[in-house]
C-alpha positions in Angstrom: -4.5 5.3 20.4 -4.2 4.5 16.7 -6.8 3.0 14.4 -4.4 1.4 12.0 -1.0 1.3 13.6 -1.4 -1.5 16.1 -1.8 -4.0 13.3 1.3 -3.0 11.5 4.5 -4.7 12.4 7.9 -4.3 10.7 8.3 -5.8 7.3 9.9 -3.1 5.2 11.7 -3.1 1.9 14.7 -5.3 2.3 15.7 -8.3 4.5 19.2 -6.9 4.7 19.3 -4.3 7.5 22.0 -1.7 7.4 24.7 -2.1 10.0 25.1 1.7 10.3 21.9 3.7 10.3 21.9 6.7 7.9 22.3 10.2 9.2 19.5 12.7 9.4 19.7 14.9 6.3 18.0 18.3 6.1 18.7 21.0 3.5 17.5 24.5 4.6 17.6 25.6 1.0 14.8 23.3 -0.3 11.1 23.1 0.7 9.9 20.5 3.3 7.2 18.0 2.4 5.5 16.9 5.5 3.6 13.6 4.9 1.0 12.6 7.5 0.2 8.9 7.3 -1.9 6.1 8.9 0.5 3.5 7.4 3.9 2.9 9.0 6.9 3.3 6.9 8.4 -0.1 7.9 5.2 -2.0 7.3 4.2 -3.1 3.7 6.3 -1.2 1.1 3.7 0.4 -1.1 2.4 3.7 -2.6 3.5 6.1 0.2 7.0 4.7 0.3 7.4 4.7 -3.5 6.3 8.3 -3.8 8.0 9.8 -0.8 11.3 8.1 -1.7 11.1 10.0 -5.0 9.9 13.3 -3.6 13.0 13.2 -1.3 15.0 14.0 -4.4 13.5 17.5 -4.4 12.2 18.1 -0.9 13.1 17.4 2.7 10.6 14.7 3.3 9.3 14.2 6.9 7.0 11.1 7.2 4.8 11.4 10.3 3.4 8.2 11.7 0.7 7.6 14.3 1.9 7.5 17.9 3.3 4.5 19.7 3.2 4.2 23.5 6.3 4.7 25.6 7.1 3.6 29.1 8.7 7.0 29.7 6.8 9.5 31.8 7.3 12.3 29.2 6.4 12.2 25.5 9.1 12.4 23.0 9.6 12.3 19.2 11.4 9.4 17.7 13.3 10.4 14.5 14.4 7.6 12.3 16.3 8.5 9.1 15.9 6.1 6.1 18.5 5.4 3.5 16.6 7.4 0.8 16.7 10.6 2.7 13.2 10.4 4.3 12.9 11.2 8.0 10.3 9.0 9.8 8.8 10.8 12.8 7.0 8.8 15.5 5.4 10.5 18.5 6.0 8.4 21.6 3.3 9.1 24.1 3.0 7.8 27.7 0.4 5.2 28.5 -3.0 6.8 29.1 -2.2 9.9 27.0 -5.3 9.9 24.7 -8.0 12.0 23.1 -7.5 15.8 23.0 -4.5 15.5 25.3 -2.7 13.2 22.8 -3.5 15.5 19.9 -2.1 18.5 21.8 1.1 16.6 22.6 1.5 15.5 19.0 1.0 19.1 17.9 3.7 20.3 20.3 6.2 17.6 19.3 5.7 18.3 15.6 5.9 22.1 16.1 9.1 21.7 18.1 10.8 19.6 15.5 9.8 21.9 12.6 11.2 24.8 14.6 14.4 23.0 15.4 14.9 22.3 11.7 14.1 25.8 10.8 11.4 24.9 8.3 9.9 28.0 6.6 8.7 26.6 3.3 6.2 23.8 4.0 4.0 21.6 1.9 1.6 19.1 3.4 0.7 15.7 2.1 -2.1 13.9 3.8 -2.8 10.1 3.7 -5.2 10.3 6.7 -7.7 13.0 7.4 -7.4 12.2 11.1 -4.0 14.0 11.1 -6.0 17.3 11.0 -6.4 16.8 14.7 -2.8 17.8 15.3 -1.8 19.5 12.0 -4.7 21.8 11.1 -2.9 24.9 12.5 0.0 24.6 10.1 0.3 27.1 7.2 1.6 25.3 4.2 2.2 26.7 0.7 0.4 23.6 -0.7 -1.9 20.9 0.7 -2.3 17.6 -1.1 -4.7 14.8 -0.1 -3.6 11.5 -1.6 -6.7 9.4 -1.1 -5.4 5.9 -1.5 -8.6 4.1 -0.3 -12.0 4.8 1.2 -10.7 4.5 4.7 -14.1 5.0 6.3 -15.2 1.6 4.9 -12.3 -0.2 6.6 -12.7 -2.1 9.8 -11.8 -0.1 12.9 -12.2 3.3 11.2 -13.1 6.0 13.7 -16.6 7.4 13.3 -15.3 11.0 13.0 -13.2 10.1 9.9 -16.0 11.1 7.4 -16.3 14.6 8.9 -12.5 14.9 9.1 -12.3 14.1 5.4 -14.9 16.8 4.5 -12.7 19.3 6.4 -9.6 18.1 4.6 -11.3 18.3 1.2 -12.1 22.0 1.9 -8.5 22.7 2.8 -6.7 20.7 0.1 -5.4 22.4 -3.0 -5.0 19.1 -4.8 -6.6 15.7 -4.4 -5.0 12.6 -5.9 -6.8 9.2 -5.7 -5.4 5.7 -5.8 -7.8 4.6 -8.6 -10.6 5.6 -10.9 -13.5 4.4 -8.9 -12.6 6.5 -5.9 -11.8 9.4 -8.1 -15.3 9.3 -9.5 -16.5 9.6 -5.9 -14.1 12.4 -4.8 -14.3 14.5 -7.9 -17.9 15.4 -6.8 -16.4 16.8 -3.6 -13.4 18.7 -5.0 -12.8 20.5 -8.3 -9.1 19.7 -8.5 -9.1 15.9 -8.2 -7.0 13.6 -10.3 -6.8 9.8 -10.6 -3.4 8.3 -10.1 -3.8 4.5 -9.9 -0.9 2.9 -8.0 1.9 2.0 -10.4 4.6 -0.6 -10.6 8.4 -0.9 -10.5 8.6 -3.1 -13.7 12.3 -3.9 -13.4 11.9 -5.0 -9.8 9.1 -7.4 -10.4 10.5 -8.6 -13.8 13.1 -10.4 -11.7 10.4 -13.0 -11.2 10.6 -13.9 -14.9 14.0 -15.4 -14.3 14.2 -19.0 -13.3 15.5 -19.0 -9.7 15.6 -21.2 -6.6 12.6 -21.0 -4.3 13.0 -19.4 -0.9 13.0 -22.0 1.9 9.4 -21.8 3.1 8.0 -22.1 -0.5 10.4 -24.7 -1.8 8.5 -27.8 -0.6 5.1 -26.7 -1.9 4.1 -28.7 -4.9 2.8 -27.4 -8.2 0.5 -26.1 -9.5 0.8 -23.1 -7.2 -1.7 -20.3 -6.9 -0.1 -17.3 -5.2 -1.2 -14.2 -3.4 0.8 -11.5 -1.6 -0.6 -8.6 0.3 -2.3 -7.8 3.6 -4.8 -10.5 4.6 -7.6 -8.5 6.2 -11.3 -7.9 5.8 -10.8 -7.3 2.1 -9.6 -10.9 1.6 -12.3 -13.5 0.8 -11.3 -16.4 3.0 -14.5 -18.4 2.2 -13.6 -18.3 -1.5 -10.1 -19.6 -0.9 -11.5 -22.3 1.4 -14.0 -23.4 -1.1 -11.5 -23.6 -4.0 -9.0 -25.4 -1.8 -11.6 -28.0 -0.9 -12.7 -28.6 -4.5 -9.2 -28.7 -5.9 -7.0 -30.4 -3.4 -4.4 -30.8 -6.1 -3.8 -27.0 -6.2 -1.6 -25.4 -3.7 -2.4 -21.9 -2.3 0.7 -19.9 -1.3 -0.6 -16.8 0.7 2.2 -14.3 1.5 1.4 -11.4 3.8 0.6 -10.3 7.3 -2.8 -11.2 8.8 -4.3 -8.0 10.3 -7.7 -7.0 11.8 -9.0 -10.6 11.5 -8.5 -13.5 13.9 -5.9 -16.0 12.4 -8.0 -18.7 13.9 -10.7 -17.8 11.4 -8.5 -18.6 8.4 -9.2 -21.9 6.6 -6.8 -24.6 7.5 -6.1 -27.3 4.9 -3.0 -29.2 3.7 -3.0 -27.2 0.4 -3.3 -23.7 2.0 0.1 -22.3 3.1 0.3 -19.1 5.1 3.9 -17.8 4.6 3.6 -14.5 6.6 4.8 -11.1 5.7 7.8 -10.7 3.4 9.9 -7.7 2.5 9.4 -5.9 -0.8 12.7 -7.2 -2.1 11.7 -10.8 -1.5 8.3 -10.6 -3.3 9.7 -11.3 -6.8 11.4 -14.5 -5.5 8.0 -15.8 -4.3 6.2 -14.7 -7.5 8.7 -16.4 -9.7 7.6 -19.8 -8.2 3.8 -19.4 -8.9 1.9 -20.7 -11.8 -1.1 -18.3 -11.4 -1.4 -15.2 -9.3 -4.8 -14.7 -7.6 -6.6 -11.8 -6.1 -9.5 -13.3 -4.1 -10.9 -10.0 -2.8 -14.2 -10.0 -1.0 -16.9 -8.0 -2.7 -17.9 -5.6 0.2 -17.7 -2.0 1.2 -14.0 -2.2 2.0 -13.2 -3.2 -1.6 -15.7 -1.0 -3.4 -13.1 1.6 -4.4 -9.8 -0.3 -4.3 -7.4 -0.4 -7.2 -4.9 -3.2 -6.4 -1.2 -2.5 -7.0 -0.8 -6.2 -7.3 -2.3 -6.5 -10.8 0.5 -4.7 -12.7 3.1 -6.2 -10.3 2.0 -9.8 -11.1 2.0 -9.0 -14.8 5.5 -7.5 -14.6 6.5 -10.7 -13.0 5.1 -12.7 -16.0 2.3 -14.4 -14.1 -1.3 -14.7 -15.4 -3.9 -13.3 -12.9 -7.4 -14.3 -11.7 -9.3 -11.8 -9.7 -12.8 -11.3 -8.3 -14.7 -8.5 -10.1 -13.1 -5.5 -8.4 -14.4 -2.5 -10.4 -11.0 -1.0 -11.2 -9.5 -4.3 -12.1 -12.4 -5.1 -14.5 -12.2 -1.6 -16.0 -8.5 -1.6 -16.6 -7.6 -5.3 -17.2 -10.8 -7.1 -17.8 -10.3 -7.5 -21.6 -6.6 -8.2 -21.6 -6.9 -12.1 -21.9 -4.3 -12.7 -19.2 -6.3 -11.2 -16.3 -9.4 -13.3 -15.7 -12.4 -12.1 -13.8 -14.5 -14.6 -11.7 -17.4 -13.9 -9.4 -18.0 -17.4 -7.8 -15.8 -20.2 -6.6 -16.6 -22.4 -9.6 -16.0 -19.5 -12.0 -12.7 -18.8 -10.2 -11.7 -22.5 -10.7 -12.5 -22.4 -14.4 -10.5 -19.1 -14.8 -7.5 -20.6 -13.0 -7.6 -23.6 -15.4 -7.6 -21.2 -18.4 -4.8 -19.2 -16.8 -2.7 -22.4 -16.3 -3.1 -23.1 -20.1 -2.1 -19.5 -20.8 1.0 -19.9 -18.8 2.3 -22.6 -21.1 2.6 -20.1 -24.0 5.3 -18.1 -22.2 6.3 -15.9 -25.1 2.7 -14.8 -25.7 2.1 -14.3 -22.0 5.1 -12.0 -21.6 4.4 -10.0 -24.7 0.8 -9.4 -23.7 1.9 -8.4 -20.2 4.4 -5.9 -21.6 1.9 -4.4 -24.0 -0.5 -3.9 -21.1 2.1 -2.3 -18.8 3.4 0.1 -21.5 5.3 3.0 -19.9 3.7 2.5 -16.5 6.2 3.3 -13.7 6.3 5.0 -10.3 8.8 7.5 -11.8 6.1 8.4 -14.4 3.4 8.8 -11.7 5.7 10.8 -9.5 6.6 13.2 -12.4 2.9 13.8 -13.3 2.1 14.5 -9.6 4.9 17.0 -9.4 3.6 18.7 -12.5 0.1 19.1 -10.9 1.7 20.4 -7.7 3.8 23.0 -9.5 0.7 24.2 -11.4 -1.3 24.4 -8.1 1.5 26.5 -6.5 
């Protein structure tokens, strides 16, 4: 039913769940921003959540997820309000409801809810071109395509995704991209495309600069620790990690994040590799604070050709030196910074980590360099610039 949704379980922003769910909030006097996403709101807290939480200051934000099966005989729309004012909408479809029938049902559920709310001033924000299957009949005042990644290169992508994206690029008034490499590809297909690399909440991750107690599952891991957080999927170079772990048994690899779209049995198993599972956004600085070096061991393949990892500025905000494989946008943006090292082989990665460990000893220089790199980078700044582009387009 869903090409991304089955792999996404609840992680979210905070480990502390609200005892009383927030109420549904809708203001008929402000426009409605309908966000159509392949990523679930309660999965990894990332670009869509940062941006939509901010857009909720000016719009009624409805965040539409891919469907989830229900045991009920009739389809229905689950509406889950979030504390920031965003409404998450999840179509619940009976088992066996697929294909064109599923798209028609999703369209009916969405139309019914928009009518119930009395929406008459609509803006569309696409993260997935596949949503055209149930939303292409809507008449928005503005259509934005926020192209985070080259989704067609991801494992499990439907074959019709490329054609759907062509259709969306014809409809979109604005195209935003999650990095410069993907912008270079999309600007050839749309004359109003702008690069907005994913940003960082500096204050949030700067909490990692404070000395603090480790969380329980990391507390017993010795140093030096090489840490990674993020989704562990086809973009993660498990062979690289296995090779390094074998060559440097004195180094500990703390890998934080959900394992999706790959068999956990295929992950390397060694005493110095620690899989800590998915963690909430609020917990990440606590893990980061206990690392000596942050690593980004991305595989060099089609799925990583256009990525612009949000982790890079987050690691720097947390005061941690970084070693990465030669992802184009990382090299372009951070390759000459002297605290983000680039390595293309296991031996080069090991050499770079050794240099980064030395860098980490000069704490004052490390933090000053990181702050100089980050400058005025923030999600608020990114959001404000996007709003400006939207206002011009309208």
